[in-house]
VOPAGU-2260 file (C-alpha; in pm, 1 decimal, decimal comma):
REM VOPAGU-2260
SITE   aa  ch    i         X         Y         Z
SITE  MET   A    0   13385,9    3426,2    5547,0
SITE  GLU   A    1   13657,5    3259,9    5309,6
SITE  PRO   A    2   13840,3    3480,8    5076,9
SITE  HIS   A    3   13763,9    3355,0    4786,3
SITE  ALA   A    4   13380,6    3402,5    4871,8
SITE  LEU   A    5   13470,0    3793,9    4961,1
SITE  HIS   A    6   13671,1    3802,2    4638,5
SITE  ASN   A    7   13364,9    3706,0    4454,4
SITE  ALA   A    8   13116,4    3917,4    4665,9
SITE  LEU   A    9   13346,7    4237,9    4585,8
SITE  PRO   A   10   13229,2    4460,4    4225,9
SITE  GLN   A   11   13451,6    4312,8    3958,3
SITE  PRO   A   12   13638,8    4530,2    3656,7
SITE  PHE   A   13   13426,5    4604,2    3413,3
SITE  GLU   A   14   13473,6    4426,1    3074,4
SITE  PRO   A   15   13266,6    4621,0    2783,9
SITE  PHE   A   16   13305,1    4258,0    2560,0
SITE  GLU   A   17   13256,9    3886,7    2625,4
SITE  PRO   A   18   13583,7    3683,0    2467,6
SITE  ALA   A   19   13427,2    3525,4    2184,9
SITE  GLU   A   20   13446,8    3116,7    2109,9
SITE  THR   A   21   13740,4    3027,2    1857,1
SITE  SER   A   22   13689,7    2841,4    1556,7
SITE  PRO   A   23   13918,0    2718,4    1261,6
SITE  PRO   A   24   13928,8    3000,7    1029,3
SITE  ALA   A   25   13766,2    2973,2     702,8
SITE  GLU   A   26   13928,7    2981,5     388,0
SITE  MET   A   27   13921,2    3344,3     258,8
SITE  SER   A   28   13867,1    3416,6     -77,8
SITE  PRO   A   29   14047,0    3684,2    -302,7
SITE  PRO   A   30   13866,9    4024,5    -265,3
SITE  ALA   A   31   13657,5    4117,1    -567,0
SITE  GLU   A   32   13741,6    4402,8    -742,7
SITE  MET   A   33   13599,8    4732,0    -640,4
SITE  SER   A   34   13333,4    4857,5    -885,4
SITE  PRO   A   35   13415,7    5209,4    -985,7
SITE  SER   A   36   13011,3    5341,1    -832,3
SITE  SER   A   37   13142,1    5188,8    -506,1
SITE  GLU   A   38   13195,9    5474,7    -228,1
SITE  PRO   A   39   13379,9    5406,5      90,7
SITE  ALA   A   40   13133,6    5422,3     426,8
SITE  PRO   A   41   13077,6    5772,6     529,6
SITE  LEU   A   42   13309,0    5837,3     833,5
SITE  HIS   A   43   13157,3    5978,8    1179,3
SITE  ARG   A   44   13105,0    6317,7    1214,8
SITE  PRO   A   45   13153,3    6398,5    1577,1
SITE  THR   A   46   12886,2    6633,5    1740,2
SITE  ALA   A   47   12727,4    6751,8    2056,2
SITE  SER   A   48   12515,4    6410,2    2048,4
SITE  ASP   A   49   12816,5    6222,3    2177,4
SITE  PHE   A   50   12786,8    6363,8    2493,6
SITE  SER   A   51   12537,8    6077,2    2627,2
SITE  GLU   A   52   12502,2    5977,7    2967,8
SITE  ALA   A   53   12552,5    5585,7    2867,0
SITE  THR   A   54   12815,1    5671,8    2626,4
SITE  VAL   A   55   13033,6    5879,3    2852,8
SITE  LEU   A   56   12944,3    5722,0    3175,7
SITE  GLY   A   57   12806,7    5398,4    3086,6
SITE  ARG   A   58   12498,9    5236,1    3174,4
SITE  ARG   A   59   12412,6    5169,4    3540,3
SITE  GLY   A   60   12155,4    5020,6    3700,3
SITE  GLN   A   61   11879,8    5136,3    3941,9
SITE  ALA   A   62   12036,7    5165,8    4295,7
SITE  ALA   A   63   11838,5    5147,8    4624,2
SITE  ARG   A   64   11760,7    5454,4    4775,2
SITE  SER   A   65   11630,8    5372,7    5093,2
SITE  GLY   A   66   11698,8    5118,3    5376,3
SITE  TRP   A   67   11982,9    4909,0    5451,3
SITE  ARG   A   68   12094,9    4866,9    5061,5
SITE  HIS   A   69   12118,1    5235,9    5039,0
SITE  LEU   A   70   12342,1    5277,3    5356,2
SITE  LEU   A   71   12562,4    5006,9    5198,1
SITE  THR   A   72   12614,9    5202,3    4883,0
SITE  ASP   A   73   12680,3    5534,8    5112,1
SITE  LEU   A   74   12938,8    5331,6    5265,7
SITE  THR   A   75   13132,0    5158,1    4995,5
SITE  GLY   A   76   13134,6    5521,7    4824,1
SITE  GLY   A   77   12883,0    5368,2    4546,7
SITE  ARG   A   78   13109,0    5081,9    4397,5
SITE  LEU   A   79   12854,1    4857,4    4567,8
SITE  ARG   A   80   12523,2    4935,4    4432,4
SITE  LEU   A   81   12254,7    4731,2    4533,8
SITE  PRO   A   82   11898,4    4699,4    4372,6
SITE  PRO   A   83   11620,7    4863,1    4485,1
SITE  SER   A   84   11399,2    4590,7    4743,0
SITE  LEU   A   85   11096,6    4500,8    4633,1
SITE  SER   A   86   10913,0    4728,3    4893,5
SITE  GLU   A   87   11087,4    5015,5    4726,2
SITE  MET   A   88   11002,0    4931,5    4385,2
SITE  ARG   A   89   10642,8    4917,6    4445,8
SITE  ARG   A   90   10662,8    5261,1    4638,2
SITE  ASN   A   91   10845,6    5390,2    4306,2
SITE  GLN   A   92   10559,1    5272,6    4099,5
SITE  LEU   A   93   10294,5    5404,2    4280,4
SITE  MET   A   94   10484,8    5750,1    4272,8
SITE  ASN   A   95   10495,7    5753,5    3916,5
SITE  ARG   A   96   10132,3    5693,6    3895,3
SITE  VAL   A   97   10106,9    5999,8    4142,0
SITE  ARG   A   98   10320,8    6218,5    3859,0
SITE  THR   A   99   10058,7    6135,6    3613,8
SITE  PRO   A  100   10007,2    6451,3    3387,3
SITE  PHE   A  101    9699,8    6568,8    3299,8
SITE  ASP   A  102    9582,1    6910,6    3109,0
SITE  GLY   A  103    9404,1    7207,9    3290,9
SITE  THR   A  104    9317,7    7134,8    3605,9
SITE  ARG   A  105    9137,2    6830,9    3855,5
SITE  ARG   A  106    8865,7    6858,3    4122,1
SITE  ILE   A  107    8851,0    6595,3    4386,8
SITE  VAL   A  108    8531,8    6601,5    4604,8
SITE  VAL   A  109    8614,5    6444,5    4927,6
SITE  MET   A  110    8241,3    6332,5    5080,8
SITE  SER   A  111    8114,5    6142,5    5392,7
SITE  ARG   A  112    7781,3    6110,7    5513,1
SITE  LYS   A  113    7895,5    6084,4    5903,8
SITE  GLY   A  114    8064,1    6302,7    6068,9
SITE  GLY   A  115    8371,0    6176,0    6306,5
SITE  VAL   A  116    8518,1    5968,6    6014,6
SITE  GLY   A  117    8814,1    6117,0    5943,4
SITE  LYS   A  118    8716,6    6339,4    5636,2
SITE  THR   A  119    8948,9    6610,9    5705,3
SITE  THR   A  120    9219,6    6388,4    5771,2
SITE  VAL   A  121    9219,4    6208,5    5503,5
SITE  THR   A  122    9192,4    6566,5    5285,0
SITE  VAL   A  123    9510,0    6645,1    5457,6
SITE  GLY   A  124    9673,5    6338,4    5403,1
SITE  VAL   A  125    9607,2    6296,7    5057,0
SITE  GLY   A  126    9641,8    6641,3    4951,3
SITE  SER   A  127   10000,7    6669,8    5100,4
SITE  THR   A  128   10112,8    6332,6    4932,6
SITE  PHE   A  129    9996,3    6482,7    4604,1
SITE  ALA   A  130   10176,2    6833,7    4680,7
SITE  ALA   A  131   10506,6    6665,8    4801,9
SITE  VAL   A  132   10495,6    6377,8    4499,4
SITE  ARG   A  133   10384,8    6585,5    4211,2
SITE  GLY   A  134   10543,4    6906,0    4268,4
SITE  ASP   A  135   10280,7    7111,2    4134,9
SITE  ARG   A  136   10042,9    7335,4    4283,1
SITE  VAL   A  137    9769,7    7177,3    4500,6
SITE  VAL   A  138    9493,9    7334,6    4720,2
SITE  ALA   A  139    9247,6    7196,8    4947,6
SITE  VAL   A  140    8934,8    7406,3    5032,6
SITE  ASP   A  141    8758,3    7398,0    5341,3
SITE  ALA   A  142    8392,7    7381,1    5207,2
SITE  ASN   A  143    8212,2    7249,1    5536,3
SITE  PRO   A  144    7958,9    7482,3    5661,9
SITE  ASP   A  145    7960,8    7382,4    5986,4
SITE  ALA   A  146    8308,5    7559,0    6081,1
SITE  GLY   A  147    8547,2    7339,1    5947,3
SITE  ASN   A  148    8900,5    7333,7    6105,7
SITE  LEU   A  149    9111,0    7201,9    5757,9
SITE  ALA   A  150    9345,8    7499,2    5800,6
SITE  HIS   A  151    9410,0    7393,7    6161,2
SITE  ARG   A  152    9550,1    7069,1    6069,2
SITE  ILE   A  153    9846,5    7251,7    5903,9
SITE  ALA   A  154    9879,7    7514,5    6163,1
SITE  GLY   A  155    9716,7    7757,8    5918,6
SITE  ASP   A  156    9889,5    8088,5    5928,2
SITE  CYS   A  157    9664,9    8271,0    5737,0
SITE  GLN   A  158    9401,5    8496,0    5911,1
SITE  ARG   A  159    9165,3    8537,8    5553,8
SITE  THR   A  160    8930,1    8307,5    5475,7
SITE  ILE   A  161    8692,9    8189,0    5197,3
SITE  THR   A  162    8461,3    8458,8    5246,4
SITE  ASP   A  163    8743,4    8700,4    5186,3
SITE  LEU   A  164    8815,1    8557,4    4881,6
SITE  LEU   A  165    8483,5    8583,6    4751,5
SITE  ALA   A  166    8441,4    8977,0    4887,7
SITE  ASP   A  167    8794,1    9045,1    4698,7
SITE  SER   A  168    8768,4    8821,1    4368,6
SITE  GLY   A  169    8770,8    9087,6    4148,9
SITE  ARG   A  170    9126,9    9201,1    4266,8
SITE  VAL   A  171    9280,4    8868,9    4224,0
SITE  ARG   A  172    9476,8    8859,5    3895,5
SITE  SER   A  173    9814,0    8637,7    3996,6
SITE  PHE   A  174    9944,4    8361,9    4186,0
SITE  ALA   A  175   10120,1    8628,3    4393,0
SITE  HIS   A  176    9754,1    8758,2    4524,1
SITE  MET   A  177    9610,7    8440,8    4571,9
SITE  ARG   A  178    9873,4    8327,4    4803,1
SITE  GLY   A  179    9724,2    8583,6    5016,9
SITE  TYR   A  180    9458,5    8378,6    5127,6
SITE  THR   A  181    9624,9    8044,8    5150,0
SITE  SER   A  182    9765,5    7913,9    5431,6
SITE  GLN   A  183   10077,9    7655,2    5354,8
SITE  CYS   A  184   10230,1    7347,0    5479,5
SITE  VAL   A  185   10596,6    7373,8    5499,9
SITE  GLU   A  186   10667,9    7031,2    5477,5
SITE  SER   A  187   10430,8    6942,9    5149,2
SITE  ARG   A  188   10364,7    7275,3    5024,2
SITE  LEU   A  189   10008,3    7187,5    5007,4
SITE  GLU   A  190    9789,0    7484,4    5079,0
SITE  VAL   A  191    9457,9    7497,4    5227,6
SITE  LEU   A  192    9172,6    7772,8    5156,6
SITE  ALA   A  193    9016,3    7795,5    5490,5
SITE  SER   A  194    8659,3    7847,6    5592,8
SITE  ASP   A  195    8494,4    8080,0    5879,2
SITE  ASP   A  196    8500,9    7970,1    6231,3
SITE  ASP   A  197    8175,7    8159,4    6277,6
SITE  ALA   A  198    7937,3    7887,4    6126,5
SITE  ARG   A  199    7674,3    8165,8    6089,0
SITE  ILE   A  200    7887,8    8282,6    5807,4
SITE  ALA   A  201    8002,6    7959,5    5654,9
SITE  GLN   A  202    7627,3    7829,4    5616,4
SITE  GLY   A  203    7538,0    8146,3    5427,1
SITE  LEU   A  204    7768,3    8057,0    5164,6
SITE  ASP   A  205    7521,5    7869,5    4900,2
SITE  ARG   A  206    7589,4    7669,5    4596,1
SITE  ASP   A  207    7646,9    7986,8    4350,9
SITE  ALA   A  208    7903,9    8115,8    4617,0
SITE  TYR   A  209    8163,7    7766,7    4584,0
SITE  CYS   A  210    8131,0    7729,3    4237,5
SITE  GLN   A  211    8258,0    8096,7    4203,5
SITE  VAL   A  212    8542,4    7986,0    4434,5
SITE  VAL   A  213    8660,7    7691,8    4253,3
SITE  SER   A  214    8646,4    7852,5    3880,2
SITE  LEU   A  215    8866,2    8145,6    4056,1
SITE  LEU   A  216    9068,5    7829,6    4173,5
SITE  ASP   A  217    9078,7    7701,1    3863,4
SITE  HIS   A  218    9310,7    7993,1    3698,1
SITE  PHE   A  219    9606,0    7913,2    3958,5
SITE  TYR   A  220    9587,9    7539,7    4070,7
SITE  ASN   A  221    9659,9    7213,4    3927,2
SITE  LEU   A  222    9468,9    7014,5    4146,4
SITE  ILE   A  223    9203,3    7135,2    4387,9
SITE  MET   A  224    9067,2    6928,6    4679,4
SITE  LEU   A  225    8729,2    7017,5    4856,1
SITE  ASP   A  226    8650,0    6889,7    5161,0
SITE  THR   A  227    8272,8    6920,2    5210,0
SITE  GLY   A  228    8038,3    6879,1    5469,0
SITE  THR   A  229    7801,2    6594,7    5559,4
SITE  GLY   A  230    7463,2    6669,7    5433,8
SITE  ILE   A  231    7433,5    6577,1    5069,1
SITE  LEU   A  232    7130,2    6742,6    5005,3
SITE  ASP   A  233    7283,5    7095,6    5121,8
SITE  SER   A  234    7287,1    7351,1    4823,6
SITE  ALA   A  235    7677,1    7416,2    4849,9
SITE  ASN   A  236    7748,8    7033,7    4833,1
SITE  GLN   A  237    7528,1    6973,5    4553,7
SITE  GLY   A  238    7676,1    7239,2    4360,5
SITE  LEU   A  239    8047,2    7090,6    4425,5
SITE  ILE   A  240    7925,8    6776,9    4326,2
SITE  ASN   A  241    7810,1    6891,4    3991,0
SITE  GLU   A  242    8194,0    7044,1    3968,6
SITE  ALA   A  243    8372,1    6748,4    4057,5
SITE  ASP   A  244    8585,7    6518,9    3853,2
SITE  GLN   A  245    8656,3    6254,6    4096,2
SITE  LEU   A  246    8468,2    6166,3    4414,6
SITE  LEU   A  247    8696,5    6047,1    4730,8
SITE  LEU   A  248    8428,5    5880,0    4972,8
SITE  VAL   A  249    8557,8    5840,3    5344,9
SITE  VAL   A  250    8406,3    5581,4    5563,8
SITE  ARG   A  251    8449,4    5421,1    5893,6
SITE  PRO   A  252    8533,9    5049,0    5974,7
SITE  ALA   A  253    8155,9    5017,4    6103,1
SITE  LEU   A  254    7845,8    4884,7    5979,0
SITE  ASP   A  255    7675,0    5221,6    6036,1
SITE  GLY   A  256    7948,5    5429,0    5881,4
SITE  ALA   A  257    7991,2    5132,1    5606,5
SITE  LYS   A  258    7593,6    5193,3    5491,1
SITE  ALA   A  259    7606,3    5526,5    5515,0
SITE  GLY   A  260    7886,5    5555,5    5261,1
SITE  ALA   A  261    7696,0    5282,5    5031,1
SITE  GLN   A  262    7376,1    5505,4    5024,5
SITE  THR   A  263    7570,0    5821,1    4945,3
SITE  LEU   A  264    7658,4    5632,6    4637,9
SITE  ASP   A  265    7325,8    5500,3    4578,0
SITE  TRP   A  266    7166,0    5866,6    4614,2
SITE  LEU   A  267    7451,5    5961,5    4325,2
SITE  GLU   A  268    7361,7    5721,8    4073,7
SITE  GLU   A  269    6988,4    5807,6    4126,2
SITE  HIS   A  270    7111,0    6159,7    4052,7
SITE  GLY   A  271    7292,0    6074,0    3738,3
SITE  HIS   A  272    7655,0    6060,0    3868,0
SITE  ASP   A  273    7678,7    5678,5    3771,1
SITE  GLU   A  274    8046,8    5793,5    3610,9
SITE  LEU   A  275    8154,4    5931,2    3949,2
SITE  VAL   A  276    8040,4    5658,8    4159,5
SITE  ALA   A  277    8215,3    5428,1    3904,7
SITE  SER   A  278    8532,5    5625,4    3949,8
SITE  ALA   A  279    8551,4    5703,0    4259,8
SITE  VAL   A  280    8802,8    5580,7    4499,9
SITE  VAL   A  281    8672,4    5473,4    4881,5
SITE  VAL   A  282    8902,7    5504,6    5192,8
SITE  VAL   A  283    8806,3    5272,8    5492,2
SITE  ASN   A  284    8972,7    5475,4    5779,4
SITE  GLY   A  285    9100,0    5381,2    6083,6
SITE  ILE   A  286    9126,4    5013,8    6029,3
SITE  GLU   A  287    9274,3    4834,7    6339,3
SITE  ARG   A  288    9192,0    4434,5    6216,8
SITE  GLU   A  289    9146,7    4397,7    5827,6
SITE  SER   A  290    9025,1    4061,3    5899,2
SITE  ASP   A  291    8746,2    4214,0    6090,5
SITE  PRO   A  292    8397,3    4076,8    5913,3
SITE  ILE   A  293    8259,6    4459,5    5882,9
SITE  VAL   A  294    8596,7    4538,6    5734,9
SITE  GLN   A  295    8602,7    4278,4    5470,6
SITE  PHE   A  296    8198,0    4289,8    5368,8
SITE  ALA   A  297    8218,4    4676,1    5291,7
SITE  ARG   A  298    8588,6    4595,3    5123,6
SITE  LYS   A  299    8380,6    4362,3    4903,3
SITE  HIS   A  300    8086,2    4586,5    4836,8
SITE  PHE   A  301    8282,3    4909,9    4763,0
SITE  GLU   A  302    8484,8    4738,2    4542,2
SITE  SER   A  303    8223,5    4615,9    4330,0
SITE  ARG   A  304    8112,7    4988,6    4287,6
SITE  CYS   A  305    8406,9    5154,5    4287,8
SITE  ARG   A  306    8757,8    5232,2    4124,4
SITE  GLN   A  307    8965,5    5136,9    4441,7
SITE  VAL   A  308    8919,5    5045,5    4851,9
SITE  THR   A  309    9209,5    5107,5    5022,9
SITE  MET   A  310    9245,1    5068,4    5393,2
SITE  VAL   A  311    9424,6    5339,7    5621,4
SITE  PRO   A  312    9534,8    5207,6    5927,3
SITE  TRP   A  313    9453,8    5347,5    6273,3
SITE  ASP   A  314    9745,3    5600,9    6354,6
SITE  ALA   A  315    9753,3    5783,5    6693,7
SITE  THR   A  316    9856,3    6114,2    6504,4
SITE  LEU   A  317    9533,3    6111,5    6345,1
SITE  GLU   A  318    9330,9    6050,6    6600,9
SITE  ALA   A  319    9460,4    6323,2    6818,2
SITE  GLY   A  320    9321,6    6564,1    6575,6
SITE  GLY   A  321    9599,3    6814,0    6617,5
SITE  ARG   A  322    9852,0    6941,6    6344,6
SITE  THR   A  323    9884,6    6638,1    6046,5
SITE  THR   A  324   10244,4    6622,8    5859,9
SITE  LEU   A  325   10314,8    6336,5    5667,2
SITE  SER   A  326   10625,0    6287,3    5841,1
SITE  GLY   A  327   10453,4    6221,8    6211,4
SITE  LEU   A  328   10241,3    5957,6    6050,3
SITE  GLN   A  329   10350,5    5588,8    6091,7
SITE  ARG   A  330   10472,1    5442,9    5814,7
SITE  GLY   A  331   10200,4    5234,8    5690,2
SITE  THR   A  332    9954,2    5533,7    5692,6
SITE  ARG   A  333   10177,2    5712,5    5464,5
SITE  ARG   A  334   10185,7    5437,4    5257,1
SITE  ALA   A  335    9805,7    5394,9    5225,1
SITE  PHE   A  336    9751,1    5753,7    5152,2
SITE  LEU   A  337    9967,5    5723,8    4861,9
SITE  ASP   A  338    9805,5    5455,0    4752,6
SITE  VAL   A  339    9466,4    5675,0    4748,6
SITE  ALA   A  340    9664,5    5946,5    4576,1
SITE  ALA   A  341    9800,8    5690,8    4329,0
SITE  ALA   A  342    9429,8    5522,0    4244,2
SITE  LEU   A  343    9301,5    5897,6    4205,8
SITE  ALA   A  344    9593,8    5992,4    3955,4
SITE  ASP   A  345    9474,4    5693,8    3751,4
SITE  GLY   A  346    9171,7    5897,5    3656,2
SITE  PHE   A  347    9394,1    6193,4    3542,2
SITE  SER   A  348    9463,4    6048,4    3200,3
SITE  GLU   A  349    9053,3    6022,8    3150,6
SITE  GLU   A  350    8861,8    6309,0    3039,8
SITE  PRO   A  351    8730,4    6551,0    3310,1
SITE  LEU   A  352    8356,4    6483,5    3424,8
SITE  ALA   A  353    8333,7    6862,5    3472,4
SITE  GLN   A  354    8515,0    6950,2    3181,9
SITE  GLY   A  355    8114,9    7105,1    3034,3
SITE  SER   A  356    8108,1    7341,2    3379,9
SITE  ARG   A  357    8453,8    7497,8    3287,8
SITE  GLU   A  358    8367,7    7565,8    2915,1
SITE  SER   A  359    7988,7    7687,2    2909,9
SITE  ALA   A  360    7972,5    7841,7    3267,8
SITE  THR   A  361    8133,5    8087,7    3459,3
SITE  HIS   A  362    7920,1    8068,7    3770,0
SITE  GLY   A  363    7905,4    8500,6    3729,5
SITE  PHE   A  364    8293,9    8498,3    3797,0
SITE  THR   A  365    8461,3    8719,0    3570,0
SITE  PHE   A  366    8816,3    8897,6    3627,6
SITE  GLY   A  367    8806,5    9245,3    3751,7
SITE  PRO   A  368    9036,0    9505,9    3681,8
SITE  LEU   A  369    9275,5    9554,6    3954,9
SITE  PRO   A  370    9218,8    9869,2    4198,1
SITE  PRO   A  371    9471,0   10181,4    4131,5
SITE  VAL   A  372    9761,0   10176,7    4351,8
SITE  ASP   A  373    9868,6   10501,4    4530,7
SITE  ARG   A  374   10202,1   10557,4    4456,0
SITE  ALA   A  375   10418,6   10806,2    4684,7
SITE  ASP   A  376   10579,3   11098,0    4511,6
């Protein structure tokens, strides 16, 4: 590199003012006499507002926080601050959308008409993204009556289940009590309320039972994700659909999987859930080739009916069916889950669809008094 080129590449001293072009001085007219009523301009009075970041430190553009651009900033001790790449700016925009504020709670139902499409995997991935990016309380509920494995996907450390919470609901008066019934992923802080391993017990939970659980969770969590079973006609699933503010539909990139997803939307529209369908986000999970004709047809179909369609690429970690953490996923998979979360968060600025059920129904749930505490003398 030539010496002059190296000099140009280095940061130059900050010059607060640009030199102005000079012009011949104009003739000065004699100053007018000050009228007796005129007053001098008030002097600036120092206040605490003078200590602004822009005034003291100067305005600095946003610097890259990842990649080689961030590394170069570190190596130069911050003297050379490169702006974020287009990819990083896109990610920052998605994260800002995920952080969309809302009042009260939001309930997102995750559905699929076919088993084995990765519905639970998507629940963990999107729920973990919400919990990690938003920072508020996010819980995923295993509402699968066929002995779901949602808690196992985050290496659940809590032995209590949804039936234990139902039995003790009158005693749960604080978030500290509530935490005794959920497992938590250390990395993302996503909490999970597990179902019973015995399918006979889980299948005994009906619509009213799940509605009671949701009403209880409303008091302690900002965002509730409900991982449902595959039977849309089940009493429990129909109850959860009525409790949903938004729908996340998961399909496989295959003809039968896409058709089953479309039939789910058909059924919802036929039963008065048009708004839920229009605001739904569809995940085509396990994509190996986006150019596949079936994938392209499914994308076009669901985009014409729903808010957004996102393609989640095939990922060996998800396919294994073991513990799922965001850091263990491929970069493209993490970005896809971020895209899904952002699309769902776009609906946070809209009125919750299930607002009426919050205001008009308690589903038989009331806060009961705490049991007396035996204290040792």
